N, C-alpha and C positions, 0 to 999 in steps of 0.2 A: 309761808308754805308754798303759795303760789308758785312765786318765781322760782324755784330750782325744777320744778314740773313743766313752766314754760318754755324753760332755758334747754332741758332735755329733749321738747317736742319739735324744736326749732333745729337741733343737730340733728335729731334723727332724722325728721325730713330733707333736712340738707345732705344725710348721709344717701338715705335712699333716691333722693334728685342725683346724686353722682353715681350712685352704683346703676341706675337707672341707663345714662348716658353712656359708659361703660358700656354696657350692654349691646346698647345701640350701633356704638361705634365699632363694637366685636363683629356685630352680625355684617355690619356694613364691609366689616375688613375681610371678613371670609367671603364675600359675594363678589369682591375686588379680586381675592385672589383666585377665584376660580376662574374670573373670567383672564384674568394674566397667564394662566395654566394653558387655558384655551387658542389664547393669543400665542403663547409661545409654541406648541405643539403644530399650530396651523400656521405658521410664520412662513417655513418653507415652502409650501404649496401654495401660501398667496403671492409668493415672491415668483418661484420660478413657474409656474402655472397661469398664475393671475386670477383673481376673482369671476373676471369675463366668463373663463370657460368652465366654471361651475353653474354658470345661469345658462349659457349658450349649448352646450354640450347635450344630444340628444338620450344619449346611455351611460353608462356606469360601467368601463373595462378600464382598471388602473394597471399600471403597468410598468415594470425598471428596464424595460429594455429599449432598443430603438423602434420596436412595431408600433402600430397603431394603439391609442389607449382613449380613453375618455374618462372626463368624470363629472360628467352632468349631475346634480343633485335635484332636479326640479321633479324628474318622476318620485323620486321617495318625496320630499315635500309634499308631493300633493298626495301621495299617500297618508301622510302624516296628517296633514288637516284635515283631508277626507273622511278618516276613520275617526278623529277626536272630535272635528263638528260634527258627524252624525250622532255620533255617542252622546255628544251635549245635548243634541235634539230631541234625543228621546230621553236621559236621565232626567234633563229639565222639568218637564213636564209632569213625568213620574214621580220625582221627589219631592215638587211640590205637592202633588194631591197626597203623597203619603204625608208631610207636613201636615196637611188639613184635615186628614183622617185622624190622625193623631191630636190635635188640639180642639177641632173645632165638632168633627163630625162622629168620629169614632166612640162605640162604646166605652167607658172608660174601665171596664174589665179586659176589653182587648188592648189597650193602647200600651200597656208595661210589656206584653208578648210581643208587638208589634215593633216597639223601640230595640228590645233584646234580638228579634231575627234580624234586624237590620246591622245592627251590632257585630252578629254573628255573620255577616255574610262580608262586613267590610274586614274583617278578622282574616277569610279564606286567602293562601298566597293566589298570587297570579300565578303561578305554573297549576294548579290546581284547577284554576277557571278556565287557563288555555287548555289543560289536558279533557277537562268537560267540554269544551269546546268543539275540539278533536275528534271526541269518540261519538258523540253526539250531534252536537250542530252541523259536521261538517257532512257526514252522512245524509242527512235530512235535506239540507242543500245541494247534496250532489245529486239526490234524487228527481229534485226539482227544476235544475239548472248546472248541471257540470261547469268546474270542475269539484265545486264542493269549497277547496279552501280558496277564500275571497275576501273583498274588502267588507262584504255584508256580512261574515261571520266575526271580523274582525271587530266591527259596530257593536255587534249585539254582546260579544265578550266584553268590550269597552264600556257597555253600558252597564252591565253586571256589575263593574267595578267602582265605578264611579258612583253609583245610586246610592249605595249609603252615605258616602259623603254629601250630596246633595241633599237625602232626604234629611240626617239629621243636623246639617246645620241649618237647615231651610226651618224645620222644626224649634231647633232655638231663637231663631230670629221670628217666630210668629209668638212664641212665650216670653220674651224679652219687650213684646209691644206693650208699653206702660195701661195701668188698670185704668188710668184716668181716661183715656182714650176708652176704654168698652164701657166704662160709666156713664161717659158721655151719650156713646149708643144706644145703650138700655134707657137714660134718661129720655130722648128721641122717640122710643118707641121701633127702634130700626130693625127689620127679621135680621135673623144671623147672615143671609148671602149679602142684603146690602152693609152691613156690619164690615163683612170682609171686606166689601170692595172698597167701600167709603174711608173706612177706618185702619183697620189691621193690615190689609197688602200695602196702601202708600207709605206707612207709618215702618213696615219691616222690609221695604225695597232694598235698600243697602245691604242688609244681612241677607237677602235673598242673593242678591249680585255676587257679594262676596262667596257663597255657596256655589254659584254658578265658575265664578273664576277660579276657584280651590279646584273644582271637578276638572278644569279645563287643563289646569297645570298637570294633574294628575295622567289625565287621559294623553297628554302630548307626551309625557316622561315614560307611559307604559311600554315596557321591551317584552318579556317573555311571551305573555299571553298572545301578543299581536304577532310574533314571529313564530308561534306554531301554529297558528290558525289561518292568516291572513295570505298564506302560498308565496312569500318573497320572491316575487318577481319583479321585475326592475320595469316599469310602465304606469303611465298615466291611464288610470281605469276608465274606459269608456262606459261600463255599466258597474251594478253593486256587484254584480258577480264575478267578476273580473279579480284576479289574484293582484296585488299589492305589494310592496314592501316600505315601511318606513324607515325614517332616518335611525331611530333608535335600534331597530332591528340590524339594519346596514352596520351597526357600528359594533354592536354584539356578535355579529355572527364573523367580521373579518379581522376585527382589533387582535386577535390571539396570533394571527401569521402576516398580519403585516407589516410591511417595513418602509423606512426610508419615505418617498413621497406619498404611497400610495397611507401611511399612518399618517401622515401631517394632513392627508385628504380629508380622513375620516375626523382628525381633529378639526377640521372645517364642517366636516357634519357636526358636531357638537357646539362649533360656534352659532351657527345658523338655528339650531333648535334651540340656541340661550335667546337670539335675537327673536325671532318667534314667541316664546315664553314672555321676553321685555315688553311686546308691542303690545301685547294681550293684556299685563298687568297695567302699563300706561292708559290704555284706552278704558279700562275699569275704572281706572282712578278718575280719569276724566269723567265720567258716567258718575260717578259717584257728587264730584263738583258740580255736576249738571243742578240748575234750579230744579227741574221736575222731580230731582230727588230729595229734596229739601222739604 
C-alpha cells in the first residue's frame, strides 16, 4: 500500500520541479526579449551617433536635419538617480519605522488599521499622487523657493509612492524572523531594544534589503508623477529646488512624435535605464551574499 503512494509522490515532485524550471526559463526568456527589443530599437542611434555622444553632449536637442543637434543623456540620468535616491533615503527609514511599529511597538488594536492604510496608499494611482503634488506641494514649495516644480517635489511624491512597498515588505521580513531567536532573547532576559538590535534586525537584514531594492526599482521606473511635478527641464540640478527631467519622463513626453534617430535615441534612454536597474540588482545580490548578512 505504501509503494504506489511513494511512487506518486516522486512523480509529483518531478512534475513540480520541471514546472518550476519551465517557469524560470520563461521569466529569463521574457527579460532577454525585452533587452533584445531595446537593443534593436537603439541600434540605429548607437551606430550612427555613437555611444560617446550620449555621454559627452551637454544637452538634449535631437534633430533630423543638418542643423545643430545633441543627444546628451547625463542630465536626465542625474535627475533620475537624484530623485530616486532621495526618495529611497526618505522611504527606507520611514518604512523600517513603520514595520517596527506594526510588529513591536504599536498597540495591537492599531496594527491592523495601520497596515490597511499602507495598503490603501500603495493602491493609489501614480497620476493621483502626481496631481496632489502639483496642486498642493508645488504651491507650498513655490512660496518658499520658486519655481515650485522641482527635484524636491519629485522626491517627496516618489517617497509617498514607494513607502508602502518598503513598509509592508519590511514588516513581513520582521514577522518571518524565527520564533527560536525571540525565545532565545527572552531566555537571556534581553530588553525589547536589545532584542531588535541583537536578534531581529540581523536575521531580517536580507528581507529588509530586498524591500529597499524593490522600492528602488519602482522609483527608477516611475513616470507620470515625476513628469507632473519635477518641472521637465533638462539640466543637472544644483539644488533641490531646481527643476529636472528623468529618463522615463523624457520617453513619455517625446516617444509619441519621435522619428528615426530621435526615436532610436529614446530607445537608448530605455536601455540606459535597464542598465541602471541591472546594476542595482547586481549590487543587492552581492550584498546578500556578503558574510555580514549571513
